[in-house]
N, C-alpha and C positions, 0 to 999 in steps of 0.2 A: 302354330308358329309364333314365338314370342315377338312382340313389337319392340324393335330397337330403332330409334330415330335420331338423326343428327340434326341438332338445331343450331343454326348460325344466327345470332341476334344482332340486329342493327336497330338501336333505340333512338328515337328522335331527340329525346331530351337528356339522356344520360348514356354512359358507356354500357354496351351490352355484354352478354356472356356467351360462351360456347358450351353446349351439352352434346357430347358425342354418343349417338345411338345409331341404329341402322335404318336404311331404306329412304330416308328423306334428309335433306338439309334445308330447313325452313328459314326463310328470311321474314322478319316481322319487326314491328315498330310500335312503341307506346307513346302516347301524348295525352295531354290533359291533366286533370286533377286526380292524383292517386288516392285522395280521401273520398272520392265519389264512386258510385257504382260503375262497373266496367261495361263497356259495349264492345263486343267483337264484331268487326266489319269484314264481310267476305265480298270481294270484288267480282265483277262479271268477266266473261270471256274477253281476253286480250287486255284486261286491266292489270293492275299491280298495287303495291302498297300506297301509291299516290292517288288511287281512284277517288278517295273521299277526303282529300286534303282540305278543300274549301269548306266542306260540311263540318269536318272535325274542328276547324278553326273557329266555327260558330258554336260548337258544342263543348269545347274543351273546358270551359269554366264549370259546367254542370256535370260532366262525366269524365271518366278515365277511358281512353280509347285505345284499342288494340287492332292493328291492321296486319294482315298476313298475305304474303305472296302464295297463291295456291299452286299446286303442282303444274308445271308447264308454263308458269308465268313468272315474270320478274326475275329475282335472284334465287328463288327456291329451286333446289335440284332434287330429282328423284334418283336415288342411289341404287334402288332395287330394279326389278323388271318392270315391264309396261303395265302389269296388273296394279301397280301402285299409283297409277293415274286415275283409277276407277273411283266412283263415288263412295262405295262402302269403305274401301281402304283409306281414301282421303278423309272421310268422316272420322274414322278411328284415329287417324294421325292427328287431326285437329283436337280431339278429346285428349290424346296423349300430350299434346302441346299444352293444353290448359292444365292438365295434371302437373306437368313439370313446372309450370309457372305458378302452381298452387292457387289456381282460380277454380273455385268450386261451383259458383253460379255467376251468371252474367246475363246482360241483355244481348240480343243477337240481331244483326242487320245484314241482309244479303241482297245483292243486286243481280238479277238475271241468272247466269250460271251460279253465282254465289248464293242467289236466292233459292235455287233448286237444292243446293247443298245445305243451306240453312234449314230448309223444310225437312230434309232427310235427317239432319242432326236433331231437330226438334221432335220428330216422331220416333226416333231411335233412342235418344238420350233426353227425354223430357225433363228429368230432374235437374239438368245442368243449366237450363235457360229460364229466366224469369218472364220475359215477354219477347216477342219476335216480330220483326218487321221484314216483309218480303216485298221488294220493289221489282216489278216487271218479271215475276217468276211464275212457275207452274209446277204441278205435281208430276209432270211427265205425260206420256202418251198412254191412252187406255187400251189399245189393241196391238196385237203382235204385228199385224199388217202395217199399221202406222209406224211402229218402231223400225221395222225392216226398211220401209221407204225412207225414213229419216236417216238411218245409218248409211244408206246409199248416197243420199244427198250430202251428208257430212263428209263422207269419204271423198267426194268430188272437191269439196272445199278444202279438205286437208291436203289433197294433192296440189291444189293451187297455192296453198301456203308453202309447201315444200319447194315450189318453183319460185318463191318470192324471197329468197335469201338476200338478194341485192336490195339495198335500202329504197331505191327508186321503185322497184317492182313491188315491194311491201307497201309503199305509200299508195301505189295504184290499187292494190288489193284493199287497203283500208278505205280509200275513197269509194270504191265500189260497194264495200260492205255497208257503209253508212248511207248508201242509196236505197237500202231496203225500206219498204213502206212502214215498218214498225218504228223507224227512227224519225218519222215525221219530217220536220223542217230543221233538223239538227245542223245541217250544213250551213244554214243561215246564221247560226249562233256566232257572235263576234269572237268567241274563244275556241272555235272549232279546230283551228290549226294547232292550238296548244293541246287539245285532246289527241290529235293525231301524233304529236311529238311524244306524248306519254305512251301511246300504244306502240310506237316504234322502238321503245326500250325493250320490247319482248323479242324472243327468238322464234321465228316462224316455224322452225322444225319442232320445237317444244310445244308450240300452240297446236300444231297438227296432231301431236300425241294426245294432248288434252281433249281435243275435239273427238278423236277416235274412241277414247276410253271413258270420257265423262260427258259426252254429248247427250242431248235429250233422248235420242234413240237407244242409247246404251244404258241409261240409268234405270233403276227399278221404278215401276209405276207406283206412285204414292197415293192414288185416289182412294183406295179402300182404307188405308191406314189413316188418311186425313179425316174420315168419318168419325173416328174414335178420339180425335184430338180434343183436349180441353185446355191446352195452353193458349193464352191470348195471342192472336195473330192479327197484325195490321197489314192489309194488302194495299199497296200503292200501284196505281196504273195510270198511264198518261192518256189523255183524251184522244190523241192521234194514233194510239197503239191499239187498234181494234182487236187484233189477235189476242193480246194479253188482257184486254178488258173482258173479252169473252171468257177466257180461262178463269180470271179472278172472280167474275160473276158466278160461274159454276162452282167455284170453291166455296163461296158463301152459302150456296144452296145445300152443300153436303156437310158443312162444318159450322155449327152455330158459334164457335169461338172465333171465327173469322169476321172481321169488319173491313169493308172496302172503301177506300177514298180515291176518287177520280181526280187527278191533278190536271188542271187546265193548262193550255199552252205548252204541252209536253208530249213527247213521244215515248219511246222505250227508256231513254236515259234521263229520268226525271231529276235526279240530284245534280245533273249537269245543266239541264235546260231551265229548271225552275227551282233553284237552290233554296231561296227564301221560304217558299211554301213547303218544300220538302222538309227543311229543318223545323218549321213550325209544327208539322204533323208528327215528326219524331219526338219533339219536346212534349207535346200534348199527350201522346200515347204512353211514353215512358215515364 
């Protein structure tokens, strides 16, 4: 089936364009220095094009930055069936987006869900990416039993999202979401309410679809492919995020191209909790 994608452009610094194709209406934004190497940023679950605003403001002199609302998030719309929320279809759509923007090679940065997608892109289209940074990401689950159990858990969360269409209910959902151990002390951050406001820009019904079709239990396991990777990968994990510290440590054992940096005073959302150190690591690696 030929890929036809509808791209709706909203550019931070200049007027965008519309490219009419099928199955997606992507919302995305450029910022920074067009004469520098481009970084493609992929946000996490419940994020959007504003996920990396503060980080990009510190990187914009040295890089040209592209942020994209992934399917189920922000202003991007899936125009085809539910299968277009899946990781393989989303990855092909991202590559088509880069093709239409005439971006042959770039750096790639992905956070959490966006990090899982970034790893899939790296292993499937290695020729397109120069260096890759994965923040709080994993190659998926190794066994079928683990995947089945995760799908069941994500289905329960998806149903909660579908019952949270009221803003107050969605706020409660978000507050509970960030009570998870992996997020450490994020609720104590002085800008935590601002983070909630950004998350509230999403549609809970669309988020539920993203979770059902692109959740960790649904995605292909990438552990075996990771063993063959030669693309430079920087893994960032927060010291309070024991779960992803374990995943990332195991990744360095199976892939010599991976290097792990543990970021202090951070949980899962490093670029939010410890922005300065996150930016320093990005600058050094890229």
